[in-house]
C-alpha positions in Angstrom: -20.3 -36.9 -0.9 -17.4 -35.2 -0.4 -17.0 -32.1 1.0 -14.3 -31.0 -0.7 -11.4 -32.3 -3.9 -8.6 -34.4 -2.3 -5.8 -32.2 -3.6 -7.2 -29.2 -0.9 -6.0 -29.0 2.5 -8.2 -27.3 4.8 -5.3 -25.9 7.0 -3.2 -24.3 4.2 -7.3 -23.0 2.5 -8.0 -22.0 6.2 -4.8 -20.0 6.8 -4.4 -18.6 3.0 -8.2 -17.0 3.4 -7.3 -16.0 7.0 -4.5 -14.0 5.7 -6.0 -12.0 2.9 -8.7 -11.1 5.5 -5.9 -9.8 7.6 -4.3 -7.8 4.9 -7.8 -6.4 4.0 -8.1 -5.4 7.2 -5.1 -3.6 6.9 -6.9 -1.4 4.2 -10.3 -1.6 5.3 -10.3 0.1 8.0 -6.9 0.0 9.0 -5.7 2.8 6.1 -9.1 4.3 6.1 -9.0 4.9 9.8 -5.6 6.1 10.1 -5.8 8.6 6.8 -9.4 9.6 8.8 -7.2 10.6 11.8 -4.2 12.1 10.6 -5.3 14.6 8.3 -7.0 18.0 9.4 -10.7 17.8 10.2 -12.5 19.2 6.8 -10.5 16.6 5.0 -11.2 13.4 7.3 -14.2 12.2 4.9 -12.4 12.4 1.6 -9.5 10.3 2.9 -11.9 7.9 3.6 -13.8 7.9 1.1 -10.9 7.6 -1.6 -10.1 4.6 0.5 -13.2 3.2 0.4 -13.6 3.7 -3.8 -10.3 1.7 -4.4 -10.8 -0.7 -2.5 -14.1 -1.5 -4.4 -12.9 -0.1 -7.8 -9.6 -2.5 -7.6 -12.1 -5.8 -6.7 -14.0 -5.4 -9.5 -11.5 -5.0 -11.7 -9.2 -7.9 -10.1 -11.9 -10.5 -10.8 -12.9 -9.4 -14.7 -9.0 -8.9 -16.2 -6.1 -7.9 -13.3 -5.4 -11.6 -11.6 -4.4 -13.0 -15.4 -2.1 -10.2 -16.3 -0.7 -10.6 -13.2 -0.8 -14.4 -12.4 -2.0 -16.0 -15.9 -0.4 -16.9 -18.5 1.8 -14.6 -20.8 1.1 -12.7 -23.6 3.1 -12.9 -26.5 1.4 -10.1 -28.4 5.1 -8.3 -28.3 7.7 -11.0 -28.7 7.5 -14.8 -27.8 10.6 -14.2 -25.9 12.9 -12.4 -23.3 11.8 -9.7 -21.5 8.9 -8.4 -24.0 7.8 -12.2 -24.3 7.2 -12.4 -20.0 6.3 -9.0 -18.7 2.1 -9.4 -18.4 -0.1 -11.9 -18.5 -3.3 -12.3 -20.7 -6.3 -10.3 -19.7 -8.9 -12.4 -18.4 -12.0 -13.4 -15.8 -12.0 -15.6 -13.2 -15.4 -15.7 -12.3 -16.5 -18.9 -14.1 -16.7 -22.5 -12.0 -13.3 -23.5 -13.1 -12.3 -20.0 -11.7 -13.3 -19.9 -8.3 -13.6 -23.5 -7.5 -10.3 -25.3 -9.9 -7.0 -25.9 -8.3 -5.2 -22.9 -7.6 -2.0 -22.3 -9.9 0.5 -19.8 -11.1 1.0 -21.4 -14.4 5.0 -20.4 -14.8 6.1 -21.1 -11.7 5.1 -24.6 -12.2 7.4 -27.1 -11.2 9.3 -24.1 -9.2 7.3 -24.3 -6.0 4.5 -27.0 -4.2 1.1 -27.3 -6.0 -0.8 -25.1 -3.6 -3.5 -26.7 -2.0 -6.4 -24.5 -2.2 -8.9 -23.2 -4.8 -8.2 -20.3 -7.0 -10.4 -18.1 -5.6 -8.7 -17.8 -2.3 -5.5 -17.1 -4.6 -7.1 -14.6 -6.1 -9.0 -13.1 -3.1 -5.4 -13.3 -1.2 -3.5 -11.4 -4.2 -6.6 -8.5 -4.6 -5.8 -7.4 -1.2 -2.2 -7.0 -1.9 -3.5 -5.1 -4.8 -6.0 -2.7 -3.3 -4.0 -1.6 -0.5 -1.2 -0.4 -3.2 -3.3 2.4 -4.7 -4.3 2.9 -1.1 -0.7 3.9 0.0 0.0 5.7 -2.9 -3.3 7.9 -1.8 -0.8 9.1 1.1 0.8 11.4 -1.3 -2.5 13.6 -2.7 -3.9 13.6 -0.1 -6.1 16.8 0.5 -6.8 18.1 -3.3 -7.2 15.1 -5.7 -10.3 15.1 -7.0 -12.6 12.2 -6.2 -13.8 12.0 -9.7 -10.4 11.4 -11.3 -9.5 9.3 -8.8 -11.2 6.5 -10.0 -10.8 6.0 -13.5 -7.0 6.8 -12.7 -6.9 3.7 -9.9 -8.5 1.5 -12.3 -6.2 2.4 -15.4 -3.4 2.4 -13.1 -4.0 -1.3 -11.4 -3.6 -2.3 -15.2 -1.3 -0.7 -17.0 1.5 -0.5 -13.2 0.9 -3.1 -10.9 0.0 -5.9 -12.8 3.0 -5.7 -15.0 5.2 -5.4 -12.1 3.5 -8.0 -10.2 3.6 -10.4 -13.7 7.4 -9.5 -13.7 8.6 -10.4 -10.0 5.8 -12.5 -8.5 3.8 -14.4 -11.7 7.1 -16.2 -13.1 8.1 -12.8 -15.0 11.4 -11.6 -16.3 13.0 -10.5 -13.2 11.6 -14.2 -11.5 13.2 -16.3 -14.1 16.7 -14.5 -13.4 16.2 -14.7 -9.2 15.0 -11.6 -8.3 12.9 -11.7 -4.8 10.2 -10.2 -3.1 8.7 -12.1 -0.8 5.8 -9.8 -0.1 5.7 -7.1 -2.1 9.0 -4.5 -0.9 8.8 -3.7 -4.8 5.7 -4.6 -6.3 3.6 -2.8 -3.5 6.5 -0.2 -1.3 8.5 0.8 -4.2 5.8 0.9 -6.7 3.5 3.0 -4.1 6.2 5.7 -3.2 7.6 6.6 -6.5 4.2 6.5 -8.1 2.4 9.3 -4.9 5.6 11.1 -5.8 5.1 11.4 -9.2 1.0 12.0 -8.6 1.8 15.2 -6.4 3.7 16.3 -8.4 1.4 16.4 -11.3 -1.3 17.3 -9.0 0.5 19.6 -7.5 0.5 20.7 -3.6 -2.6 21.4 -1.3 -3.4 24.9 0.2 -0.7 26.7 1.6 -2.5 27.0 5.4 -2.7 22.8 5.3 1.1 22.6 4.8 1.3 25.4 7.1 -1.0 24.1 9.7 -0.4 20.2 9.3 -2.0 18.4 12.4 -4.2 15.6 12.8 -7.9 15.7 14.0 -7.5 12.6 16.1 -4.9 10.1 16.8 -6.6 8.0 18.6 -7.6 6.9 15.3 -4.4 7.5 14.0 -3.1 4.8 17.0 -5.8 2.3 16.0 -4.9 2.3 12.5 -1.7 1.8 13.2 -2.3 -0.7 15.4 -4.4 -2.8 12.5 -1.1 -2.6 9.8 1.1 -4.2 12.4 -1.2 -7.2 13.3 -2.3 -7.2 9.8 0.8 -7.8 8.7 1.0 -11.3 10.5 -0.9 -12.1 7.2 1.0 -10.0 4.3 3.9 -11.8 5.2 2.3 -14.6 6.7 0.0 -15.9 4.2 3.2 -15.7 1.1 4.4 -19.3 1.3 1.3 -19.9 0.3 1.1 -22.5 2.8 0.7 -22.9 6.8 4.0 -24.5 7.7 7.4 -23.2 9.0 8.3 -20.9 6.6 4.9 -18.8 7.3 5.9 -19.1 11.1 9.4 -17.8 10.6 8.0 -15.0 8.1 5.1 -13.4 11.1 8.3 -13.6 13.9 10.9 -12.1 11.2 7.8 -9.2 10.8 7.3 -8.5 14.5 10.9 -8.4 15.2 11.8 -5.7 12.1 9.1 -3.7 13.2 9.9 -3.1 17.0 13.4 -3.1 16.3 12.6 -0.2 14.0 9.6 1.4 16.2 12.6 2.0 19.3 15.5 3.2 16.7 13.0 5.5 15.6 12.0 6.6 18.6 15.5 7.0 19.5 16.8 8.7 16.9 14.3 11.3 18.0 15.9 11.6 21.5 19.8 11.8 19.3 18.2 14.7 17.9 16.7 16.4 20.3 13.1 15.8 19.0 10.3 14.8 21.3 9.0 10.9 20.4 5.7 11.5 18.5 2.8 9.8 17.5 3.2 10.1 14.3 6.7 9.9 13.8 6.4 6.5 15.6 4.0 5.2 13.5 6.4 6.0 11.0 9.0 3.9 12.1 6.2 0.9 13.4 5.9 1.6 9.0 9.0 1.4 8.2 9.6 -1.3 10.1 7.2 -3.3 8.6 8.1 -2.5 4.9 11.4 -2.9 5.1 11.0 -6.4 5.9 8.2 -7.3 3.5 10.3 -8.4 1.2 13.0 -10.6 2.8 10.5 -12.0 5.6 10.6 -15.8 5.0 14.4 -15.3 3.6 16.3 -14.1 6.1 16.8 -15.2 9.7 16.0 -13.3 12.9 19.3 -11.6 13.6 19.2 -10.2 9.9 15.1 -9.4 10.7 16.4 -7.0 13.7 19.4 -5.9 11.6 16.9 -5.0 9.0 15.0 -3.4 11.0 17.4 -1.2 12.4 19.2 -0.1 9.4 15.7 0.7 7.0 14.6 2.9 10.5 17.9 4.6 10.5 18.7 5.5 7.0 14.6 6.5 6.3 14.7 8.4 9.5 17.8 10.6 7.6 15.7 10.3 4.3 12.3 11.9 6.0 14.0 14.4 8.1 16.9 15.5 5.8 16.4 14.3 2.6 13.5 15.7 2.1 15.0 19.3 2.5 16.9 18.6 -0.8 15.6 19.0 -4.4 13.1 17.3 -5.9 11.9 16.5 -2.4 11.4 20.1 -0.8 9.6 21.0 -4.0 7.0 18.4 -4.1 4.3 18.1 -1.6 3.9 14.5 -0.5 1.2 14.7 1.9 2.0 11.3 4.6 5.4 11.9 3.4 5.0 8.1 1.8 8.0 8.3 -0.7 10.0 8.2 2.3 8.3 5.2 4.5 7.4 3.2 1.4 9.4 3.8 -1.3 12.7 4.7 0.1 11.9 1.5 2.9 10.6 -1.1 0.4 13.5 0.1 -1.9 16.2 -0.6 1.6 14.1 -4.1 2.3 14.5 -5.3 -1.2 18.2 -4.1 -1.7 19.1 -6.1 2.2 17.6 -8.9 1.7 20.0 -9.7 -1.1 22.6 -9.0 2.4 21.1 -10.9 4.6 19.5 -13.8 2.6 20.2 -17.3 4.4 20.2 -20.4 2.6 19.3 -22.6 5.5 16.4 -20.5 6.1 14.0 -23.1 3.7 10.7 -21.7 2.3 10.1 -24.9 0.7 12.2 -28.2 1.4 13.6 -30.8 -1.2 12.0 -33.9 -1.9 15.0 -37.0 -1.1 18.4 -35.7 -2.6 16.8 -32.5 -4.2 17.5 -29.0 -2.3 14.8 -26.4 -1.0 13.8 -23.4 -2.1 15.9 -20.6 -0.4 17.9 -17.6 -1.4 21.6 -16.8 -0.5 22.9 -13.0 0.3 25.7 -11.5 0.4 27.3 -12.4 3.3 26.8 -16.2 2.2 29.1 -15.5 -0.3 26.2 -14.8 -3.4 26.6 -10.7 -4.8 24.4 -12.2 -8.1 21.0 -12.0 -6.0 22.0 -8.1 -5.1 22.5 -7.5 -9.2 19.6 -8.5 -9.9 17.7 -6.6 -7.0 19.0 -3.3 -8.2 18.2 -4.0 -11.7 14.6 -5.2 -10.4 13.9 -1.8 -8.4 15.4 0.3 -11.0 12.6 -1.0 -13.8 9.9 -0.6 -10.8 11.4 3.0 -10.5 11.4 4.1 -14.0 8.2 1.6 -15.1 6.3 3.4 -11.9 6.9 7.0 -12.7 6.5 6.4 -16.0 2.8 4.8 -16.4 2.1 7.1 -13.5 2.9 10.3 -15.4 1.3 9.1 -18.4 -2.2 7.9 -16.4 -2.4 11.3 -14.8 -2.1 13.4 -18.1 -4.8 10.8 -20.1 -7.5 11.2 -16.7 -6.5 15.0 -16.5 -7.7 15.2 -20.4 -11.0 14.1 -19.4 -11.4 15.3 -16.1 -9.5 17.9 -13.4 -6.7 16.0 -11.3 -6.9 18.9 -8.6 -10.2 20.0 -6.9 -10.9 23.4 -7.2 -9.6 26.4 -4.6 -13.4 26.6 -3.5 -13.7 22.9 -3.1 -10.1 22.6 -0.9 -11.4 25.8 1.1 -14.2 24.0 2.3 -13.3 20.5 1.8 -15.4 17.6 3.5 -18.8 19.5 2.9 -18.2 21.0 -0.7 -17.3 17.1 -2.1 -19.7 14.8 0.2 -21.8 16.7 1.7 -20.7 16.3 5.2 -18.1 16.0 7.9 -16.5 13.6 10.4 -17.8 15.4 13.5 -21.8 15.8 14.6 -23.0 19.1 12.8 -23.2 21.4 15.5 -19.4 21.5 16.0 -18.5 24.8 14.2 -15.6 24.2 11.5 -14.3 26.4 8.5 -16.3 25.2 6.2 -19.7 25.1 8.2 -18.9 27.9 10.7 -21.9 27.5 12.3 -21.9 24.0 12.7 -25.3 24.1 10.9 -26.0 23.4 6.8 -27.8 26.0 5.3 -27.3 28.5 8.7 -26.2 32.2 8.3 -25.0 33.3 11.6 -26.0 37.1 12.0 -24.3 39.5 14.4 -26.1 40.4 17.5 -28.1 43.5 17.7 -28.4 43.8 14.4 -32.1 44.1 12.4 -32.8 40.3 11.5 -31.5 39.2 14.6 -34.0 41.6 16.6 -36.8 40.2 13.9 -35.5 36.5 14.3 -35.2 35.9 11.0 -31.9 34.1 11.7 -30.7 34.8 8.3 -33.8 33.7 6.6 -33.6 30.0 7.1 -34.8 27.8 10.4 -32.7 26.0 12.5 -33.5 22.2 12.3 -35.6 21.5 14.9 -34.1 18.5 17.8 
């Protein structure tokens, strides 16, 4: 007997599963604890639960129909050719024995890249964690008021009609990929899409309570730091896993990712000093995230100098957007809770355009055979203007499709269940939605003034106090 077929490379397969796990850890627990710490205390549990449920919903939908819509054979229901002939894949399950153990492949990319050397289940799971993190990133725009019951169906619909189409067009060999547009690990498919969709969702659902907007204090900065750290190092799998091989380009992508992030973090802190602000933990984490996002579409296409330049440029542009453009319409009129439109939307757009400037043709993603040329990208500084044109057109489509799709899907879901929590539930927060709070129940909060469910505080000296009734209900015994 043999442990695996001859086409399978244990090294490539092990790295692909490891990279997928690192990306999964960025969501669970990375974004879970980051959101749980950055929100006010009474929204901590709700923020974490919304993240967990999105992760679970996407996995089920992904294996039943989503993966093939993003990476399968094209659906020709509208046309055999052109854009509508290659804009989405045929839905279908990948849960049979062949779907899990056969050799992985992306049909429209056959011949455009080396044959993959791991099973389909590794590819399915790797792409799932990307599909899952996208709505969780979008969630950051609507925390503090989105209805948990509405979020569940919306996530399933959004993955199906927005994410899968973006993924097929750019990663699955669809129209934009066919015309040369590149997105190494998701600057457009993930971050630009999440930023735009989150902004539209925030506008449709409406703002948080006035007091939540006025006193927007994190409840646990240690959780924020832990979540941010998981994002930074988890991004090694995010960008390092996308060549699909444990080769030189994967190593370069990881190094470039960390270079861009370090430079962006330092530049953000520098701008804080230049503008006479104190370098806060929240602000610095934003700078870190910008560095991670801006290099994502370019990680394996640029050299180290390009990665550092992208980190500096991206951090500067997003800093200006976050602190100054946010005061202009329409941005000042929309309550984007965590500023996802800036740290992911703007940063993803900047990265997707800058890769067309800094792409180095000597940074080979795949090597050529014999006299054949390998696969790389050539940017503006190397004399190629065409890539910038297609990067801009692709960005325009992702922005428009994500905005339109999100708006329509929210309106559909809103006809069956309220998109927004009731005012009463928003006043109470976690206790109203989930029945408990993030910290022990003996700590008072706005939702539980006494800290004990069902126990009503009685003023000293009152008749009830003297009789020892304590509001009619005995507190639980220790």
